[in-house]
C-alpha positions as CSV (number, residue, x, y, z in Angstrom):
1,M,0.0,0.0,0.0
2,K,2.8,2.4,0.9
3,T,4.5,1.7,-2.5
4,L,1.3,2.3,-4.4
5,T,0.7,5.6,-2.5
6,L,4.3,6.8,-3.2
7,L,4.0,5.8,-6.9
8,S,0.7,7.7,-7.3
9,L,2.2,10.8,-5.7
10,I,5.1,10.6,-8.1
11,L,2.7,10.4,-11.1
12,F,0.6,13.3,-9.8
13,S,3.8,15.4,-9.2
14,S,4.9,14.8,-12.7
15,L,1.5,16.0,-14.0
16,A,1.7,19.1,-11.8
17,V,4.9,20.3,-13.5
18,A,3.6,19.4,-17.0
19,D,2.9,23.0,-17.9
20,P,4.9,25.6,-19.8
21,M,7.3,26.6,-17.0
22,F,9.8,29.4,-17.5
23,G,9.2,29.4,-21.3
24,F,11.1,26.1,-21.9
25,G,8.2,24.4,-23.6
26,W,5.9,21.5,-22.4
27,G,7.1,20.1,-19.1
28,G,9.7,22.7,-18.3
29,G,12.7,21.0,-19.7
30,I,15.6,20.5,-17.4
31,I,14.3,23.0,-14.8
32,G,11.0,21.0,-14.7
33,L,12.9,17.8,-14.2
34,I,14.9,19.3,-11.3
35,I,11.8,20.6,-9.7
36,L,10.1,17.2,-10.1
37,I,13.0,15.5,-8.4
38,L,13.1,18.0,-5.6
39,D,9.3,17.6,-5.2
40,I,9.6,13.9,-4.9
41,I,12.3,14.3,-2.3
42,A,10.2,16.7,-0.3
43,I,7.1,14.4,-0.5
44,I,9.2,11.5,0.8
45,D,10.5,13.7,3.6
46,V,6.9,14.7,4.5
47,L,5.8,11.1,4.5
48,N,8.7,10.0,6.7
49,S,8.2,12.8,9.2
50,G,6.6,12.4,12.6
51,R,3.7,14.7,11.7
52,K,0.1,14.0,12.1
53,V,-1.6,12.4,9.1
54,E,-3.6,15.5,8.4
55,E,-0.5,17.7,8.3
56,K,1.2,15.2,6.0
57,I,-1.8,15.2,3.6
58,L,-1.9,19.0,3.6
59,W,1.8,19.4,2.8
60,V,1.7,16.8,0.1
61,I,-1.3,18.6,-1.5
62,V,0.6,22.0,-1.3
63,I,3.7,20.5,-2.9
64,L,1.7,18.8,-5.6
65,A,-0.6,21.8,-6.3
66,L,2.3,24.4,-6.3
67,P,5.4,22.4,-7.4
68,L,8.0,25.2,-7.0
69,L,6.3,27.4,-4.5
70,G,5.1,24.5,-2.4
71,L,8.6,23.1,-2.2
72,I,10.0,26.5,-1.1
73,L,7.2,26.9,1.5
74,Y,7.8,23.4,2.9
75,Y,11.5,23.9,3.4
76,L,11.1,27.5,4.8
77,I,8.1,27.1,7.1
78,G,7.0,23.5,7.2
79,K,10.2,21.6,8.0
80,K,10.8,21.6,11.7
């Protein structure tokens, strides 16, 4: 179940960055790939944290909905 959840999060994260980011075409090119990798790392960090389930869900949604901004917010204010 944990593997399935992680796999689905990775798929949704890749869909979240599949927009024309920074003018580099569909998917954002190398910048989109870097953001995707960093988002996956942040999601794994959230899932492995000792937070309540509700907080984990909220942070994963923020990271997936706002790939770059959510990542920055998590590391600035969310990571304790």
